[in-house]
C-alpha positions as CSV (number, residue, x, y, z in Angstrom):
1,M,65.0,54.3,-59.7
2,R,63.1,52.1,-61.4
3,F,63.4,50.5,-65.0
4,G,60.6,49.2,-66.6
5,F,59.2,48.8,-70.3
6,D,55.8,50.4,-71.2
7,E,52.9,48.2,-72.0
8,D,53.1,48.7,-75.9
9,V,56.4,48.3,-75.7
10,L,56.5,44.5,-74.5
11,L,53.1,43.7,-76.8
12,L,55.5,44.8,-79.5
13,Q,58.3,42.2,-78.6
14,Q,55.4,39.5,-77.9
15,T,54.2,40.5,-81.7
16,V,57.8,40.2,-83.1
17,R,58.0,37.0,-81.6
18,D,55.0,35.1,-82.5
19,F,55.2,36.3,-86.3
20,L,59.3,35.4,-86.4
21,V,57.9,31.6,-84.7
22,K,55.9,31.5,-87.4
23,E,57.2,33.3,-90.3
24,C,60.8,32.5,-89.5
25,P,61.2,28.5,-89.1
26,P,64.7,27.1,-88.9
27,T,63.7,25.4,-92.3
28,R,63.1,28.9,-93.4
29,V,66.4,30.1,-91.9
30,R,68.0,27.2,-94.1
31,A,66.5,26.9,-97.1
32,L,67.6,30.9,-97.2
33,W,71.3,29.9,-97.0
34,E,70.8,28.1,-100.7
35,T,69.7,30.8,-102.5
36,A,71.8,33.8,-103.9
37,T,71.9,36.3,-101.9
38,G,70.5,34.8,-98.3
39,R,67.8,37.7,-98.0
40,D,64.1,37.4,-98.5
41,R,62.6,41.1,-99.8
42,K,59.1,39.3,-99.1
43,L,59.9,38.8,-95.0
44,W,61.6,42.2,-95.4
45,R,58.5,43.6,-96.4
46,Q,56.3,41.9,-93.4
47,L,58.8,42.9,-91.2
48,A,57.9,46.3,-92.3
49,E,54.6,46.0,-92.2
50,L,54.7,45.1,-88.0
51,G,56.7,48.9,-88.3
52,V,59.7,47.1,-87.0
53,T,62.4,48.2,-90.0
54,G,61.0,51.7,-89.2
55,L,61.4,51.3,-85.0
56,C,63.8,54.6,-84.7
57,V,62.7,56.3,-88.0
58,A,59.9,59.4,-87.0
59,E,56.8,59.0,-87.1
60,A,56.7,61.7,-89.6
61,H,58.4,59.8,-92.4
62,G,56.3,56.5,-91.6
63,G,58.5,55.2,-88.3
64,L,57.3,54.0,-85.2
65,G,59.2,56.7,-83.4
66,L,60.6,54.9,-81.0
67,D,64.6,54.3,-79.3
68,E,66.9,52.4,-78.3
69,I,65.4,51.2,-75.2
70,A,62.4,49.8,-77.3
71,G,64.7,48.1,-79.9
72,V,66.5,45.6,-77.4
73,L,63.6,44.0,-77.0
74,V,62.6,43.4,-80.8
75,L,66.5,42.4,-81.8
76,E,66.1,40.5,-79.1
77,E,63.5,38.3,-80.9
78,A,65.4,38.6,-84.4
79,G,68.7,36.6,-82.3
80,R,65.7,34.1,-80.9
81,A,64.6,33.1,-84.7
82,A,68.1,33.6,-85.8
83,L,66.4,36.2,-87.9
84,A,69.1,36.9,-91.3
85,E,67.5,39.9,-92.3
86,P,70.2,42.9,-91.7
87,L,67.4,44.3,-89.1
88,G,70.3,45.7,-86.5
89,D,72.5,46.9,-88.9
90,C,69.4,49.0,-91.3
91,A,67.1,49.7,-88.4
92,A,69.0,49.9,-85.6
93,V,72.6,51.7,-86.7
94,A,71.9,53.2,-90.4
95,A,68.7,54.6,-89.8
96,P,69.6,57.0,-87.0
97,L,72.4,57.7,-88.6
98,L,70.8,59.2,-91.7
99,A,68.9,61.5,-89.0
100,E,71.5,62.5,-87.3
101,L,73.1,63.9,-91.1
102,G,72.4,67.4,-92.4
103,D,70.4,68.1,-95.2
104,A,67.3,66.6,-93.3
105,G,65.6,67.1,-97.1
106,R,68.0,64.9,-98.7
107,W,67.3,61.8,-96.1
108,A,63.9,62.4,-95.5
109,P,63.1,59.9,-98.6
110,W,65.5,57.4,-97.1
111,L,64.4,57.3,-93.8
112,Q,60.3,56.7,-95.4
113,R,61.9,53.7,-97.7
114,I,63.7,51.9,-94.7
115,A,60.6,52.5,-92.9
116,A,58.3,50.8,-95.6
117,G,60.7,47.9,-96.2
118,E,61.2,49.4,-99.5
119,A,65.6,50.3,-99.4
120,V,68.1,48.8,-97.5
121,V,71.0,50.9,-95.6
122,V,73.9,49.9,-94.1
123,V,77.1,51.1,-92.4
124,G,80.6,50.1,-93.1
125,H,82.9,50.9,-89.8
126,P,86.8,50.8,-89.1
127,V,86.0,48.4,-86.3
128,D,85.1,45.9,-89.2
129,A,87.7,44.7,-91.9
130,F,83.9,43.7,-94.0
131,V,80.4,45.4,-94.3
132,A,77.9,43.1,-94.0
133,D,75.0,42.5,-96.3
134,A,76.5,45.2,-99.0
135,H,75.2,42.8,-101.5
136,V,71.0,43.9,-100.6
137,A,72.2,47.6,-100.1
138,D,70.3,50.0,-101.5
139,L,73.0,52.9,-100.0
140,L,76.4,52.6,-98.2
141,L,77.4,54.8,-95.1
142,L,81.5,54.3,-95.6
143,P,83.7,56.0,-93.7
144,T,87.1,57.1,-95.4
145,G,89.8,59.1,-92.7
146,D,87.8,61.7,-91.5
147,E,84.9,61.6,-94.0
148,L,81.7,59.7,-94.1
149,H,80.1,59.0,-97.6
150,A,77.1,57.8,-98.4
151,V,77.3,55.5,-101.7
152,P,74.7,54.0,-103.7
153,R,74.9,50.3,-104.2
154,Q,75.8,50.5,-108.0
155,E,79.1,52.6,-107.4
156,V,80.6,49.8,-105.4
157,E,82.6,47.2,-106.5
158,L,82.0,43.9,-104.1
159,T,84.3,41.2,-103.0
160,A,82.5,38.4,-100.8
161,Q,84.0,36.8,-97.8
162,P,83.9,33.9,-96.2
163,A,81.9,33.0,-93.3
164,N,81.9,30.0,-90.8
165,D,78.0,31.1,-90.3
166,P,75.9,30.4,-93.4
167,A,73.1,33.5,-92.9
168,R,76.4,35.5,-92.6
169,R,77.4,37.6,-95.8
170,L,80.7,39.8,-95.8
171,F,81.8,41.6,-98.5
172,R,85.1,43.6,-99.1
173,V,83.9,47.5,-100.4
174,R,85.8,49.5,-103.1
175,W,84.5,53.2,-104.1
176,N,86.2,55.9,-104.9
177,P,85.4,58.5,-102.4
178,G,84.4,62.6,-103.7
179,G,82.6,65.4,-103.1
180,A,79.4,64.0,-104.3
181,T,79.5,61.1,-101.7
182,R,81.1,63.0,-99.2
183,V,77.8,63.8,-96.0
184,A,80.2,64.7,-93.2
185,E,84.0,65.2,-92.2
186,G,86.5,65.8,-89.4
187,R,84.3,65.8,-85.8
188,E,81.2,65.3,-87.0
189,A,82.3,62.3,-89.5
190,R,83.7,60.9,-86.3
191,E,80.8,61.5,-83.9
192,L,78.4,60.2,-86.1
193,L,80.5,57.1,-86.4
194,A,81.3,57.0,-82.7
195,A,77.1,56.7,-82.3
196,A,77.4,54.2,-85.1
197,G,79.4,52.0,-83.5
198,D,77.7,52.2,-80.0
199,R,74.5,51.3,-81.7
200,G,76.0,48.7,-83.7
201,A,77.5,46.8,-80.7
202,L,74.8,47.4,-78.7
203,A,72.0,45.7,-81.6
204,C,75.3,42.8,-81.4
205,A,74.4,42.4,-77.7
206,A,70.4,42.6,-77.9
207,Q,70.3,40.1,-80.3
208,Q,72.6,37.5,-78.3
209,L,70.2,37.4,-75.4
210,G,67.6,36.2,-77.7
211,V,70.5,33.9,-79.2
212,T,71.3,32.6,-75.6
213,G,67.7,32.1,-75.1
214,H,67.1,30.0,-77.3
215,L,70.2,27.9,-76.9
216,L,69.6,27.3,-73.6
217,D,65.9,26.2,-74.8
218,L,67.1,24.1,-77.3
219,A,69.6,22.5,-74.4
220,V,66.8,22.0,-71.9
221,T,64.2,20.2,-74.3
222,H,67.2,17.5,-75.3
223,A,68.4,17.1,-71.6
224,S,64.9,16.5,-70.5
225,Q,63.8,14.2,-73.6
226,R,67.1,12.5,-74.1
227,R,67.2,9.0,-71.4
228,Q,70.6,7.6,-69.4
229,F,70.3,4.7,-67.1
230,G,66.4,5.2,-67.0
231,R,65.8,8.6,-66.7
232,P,66.5,11.7,-68.3
233,I,70.0,13.2,-68.3
234,G,68.8,16.9,-67.1
235,S,68.3,15.1,-63.8
236,F,71.8,14.7,-63.5
237,Q,73.8,17.3,-61.5
238,A,76.6,18.0,-64.0
239,V,74.0,18.3,-66.9
240,A,71.6,20.7,-64.5
241,H,74.5,22.9,-63.1
242,R,76.2,23.4,-66.6
243,L,72.7,24.5,-68.2
244,A,72.2,26.4,-64.7
245,D,74.9,28.7,-65.5
246,A,74.0,29.7,-68.9
247,K,71.0,30.4,-67.5
248,V,72.7,32.7,-64.7
249,R,74.8,34.6,-67.0
250,L,71.8,35.0,-69.4
251,E,70.1,36.7,-66.6
252,Y,73.1,38.8,-65.7
253,A,73.8,39.8,-69.0
254,R,70.4,41.5,-70.0
255,P,69.9,43.9,-67.3
256,V,73.4,45.0,-68.5
257,V,72.3,45.1,-72.3
258,Q,69.0,47.4,-71.2
259,R,71.2,49.8,-69.3
260,S,73.4,50.3,-72.3
261,A,70.3,50.9,-74.6
262,H,69.0,53.6,-71.8
263,S,72.7,55.5,-71.7
264,V,72.4,55.3,-75.8
265,A,69.0,56.6,-76.0
266,R,69.5,59.3,-73.7
267,G,73.1,60.2,-74.6
268,A,74.7,59.5,-71.4
269,R,77.9,60.2,-70.0
270,G,79.0,56.3,-69.7
271,R,77.9,55.6,-73.1
272,A,81.3,53.8,-74.7
273,L,81.6,52.1,-71.3
274,H,78.0,50.6,-70.8
275,V,77.8,49.3,-74.3
276,S,81.3,47.8,-74.2
277,H,80.4,45.7,-71.0
278,A,77.1,44.9,-72.8
279,K,78.9,43.4,-75.7
280,L,81.4,41.6,-73.3
281,A,78.3,40.2,-70.9
282,A,76.1,39.1,-73.9
283,D,79.0,37.5,-76.2
284,A,80.5,35.7,-72.9
285,A,77.0,34.3,-72.0
286,A,76.5,33.6,-75.6
287,L,79.2,31.3,-76.5
288,F,78.9,30.0,-72.8
289,A,75.4,28.3,-73.5
290,A,76.6,27.7,-77.1
291,K,79.5,25.8,-76.0
292,A,76.9,24.1,-73.2
293,A,74.3,23.5,-75.2
294,L,76.9,21.1,-77.3
295,Q,78.1,19.3,-74.5
296,V,74.4,18.2,-73.5
297,H,73.3,17.3,-76.9
298,G,76.7,15.1,-77.3
299,A,77.6,13.4,-80.8
300,I,74.1,14.7,-82.4
301,G,74.8,18.1,-81.7
302,Y,77.6,17.9,-84.5
303,T,74.8,16.7,-87.1
304,W,73.9,18.8,-90.2
305,E,70.4,18.0,-89.7
306,Q,70.4,19.2,-86.1
307,D,69.3,22.7,-86.1
308,L,72.1,23.2,-83.1
309,H,74.4,24.7,-85.2
310,V,72.2,27.4,-87.0
311,W,72.1,29.4,-83.4
312,M,76.2,28.1,-82.2
313,R,77.5,29.5,-85.5
314,R,75.0,32.9,-85.0
315,A,76.6,33.6,-81.1
316,W,79.8,33.3,-83.0
317,S,79.3,35.5,-85.6
318,L,77.8,38.1,-83.5
319,A,80.6,37.9,-81.1
320,R,83.2,39.5,-83.8
321,A,80.8,41.9,-85.6
322,W,81.3,45.8,-84.3
323,G,84.1,45.0,-82.0
324,D,85.3,41.7,-81.0
325,E,86.2,40.9,-77.2
326,A,90.0,42.4,-77.4
327,F,88.4,45.7,-78.5
328,H,86.1,46.2,-76.4
329,R,87.7,45.0,-73.1
330,A,90.3,47.3,-74.5
331,R,88.0,50.2,-74.5
332,V,86.5,49.0,-71.4
333,A,90.5,49.6,-69.9
334,D,91.1,52.8,-71.1
335,W,88.0,53.9,-69.2
336,L,88.6,52.2,-66.5
337,L,92.5,52.5,-66.1
338,S,93.4,55.6,-67.4
339,E,93.5,59.1,-65.3
340,D,92.5,61.0,-68.2
341,A,89.7,59.3,-69.3
342,R,86.7,61.3,-69.8
343,I,83.4,59.5,-70.5
344,G,80.7,61.1,-73.0
345,P,78.6,60.6,-75.4
346,G,81.0,61.9,-77.6
347,T,83.5,59.3,-77.4
348,S,85.1,58.6,-80.6
349,F,84.6,54.3,-81.1
350,E,88.2,53.8,-81.3
351,G,89.5,50.8,-79.7
352,G,92.3,51.0,-77.0
353,S,96.2,50.5,-76.7
């Protein structure tokens, strides 16, 4: 079986890359750290003009009508640029969840606003203690017990939480569930959250590919410019082999992530297993690359002025989002070791034992 991307999707990826190189350089990423929200509505609207906020929104609602297979390429570029905007959580998780809810007429305006860059919707999930970007969300999809609720921003109380990544904005959310906010319950709510959990983990994995790629670019550039004993340090085997190992991890992780995107998009039987495998592989590649890049940079890599830590922090924060290593290892182990395991698209996004 041959797996590949069509030319339109590859062109979209290149367009997003070119845009982010121009509009989201490290100086802009750093500048947003100092703002109250850490987010830029102007940049969000520009992303909407490219169509990426409506990537998974149906054309009837003003979106591109694409799926997770195309989404991994776009989100890889978001990771490469260390984009702080909630593209993964809103476009790749919240929008498909809204589309799967009943009462399509109620949610169509929200999907249209997401595609137009006029609204941000985020999803809370039991796998994460805090909700990212709740402070800029217009609507929050929040679980409680076996229920899923859609809660307007003005009806929640937020408490900011510390984060190692200055671009990561996390919040504890308090709210009062009721009949007016409940949008799903029982098995329906569990299946919706399972799908959202898989999409969230996939979005993180895709971004980690871009993070890893950029960390490697920074390390290779430094290794080719920094000289010791009259020659670039990249010519030394210890350095070259370390970077080669990081590159191998990236190239092995990429098809795993793309395979999981296909499983999510097609509702394949192995969706949950494939997503956890992808998250583990992409996180491992990013964390390895972060350590290798820091070793190559040496002491200068620890300085605030050096951009290396922008992507190192992103690798660390993405590795903790939508299920950490222990969570996804347990989920893989459940499927591989349990005689009663039945892999299917309705599998609950819950940890192992």
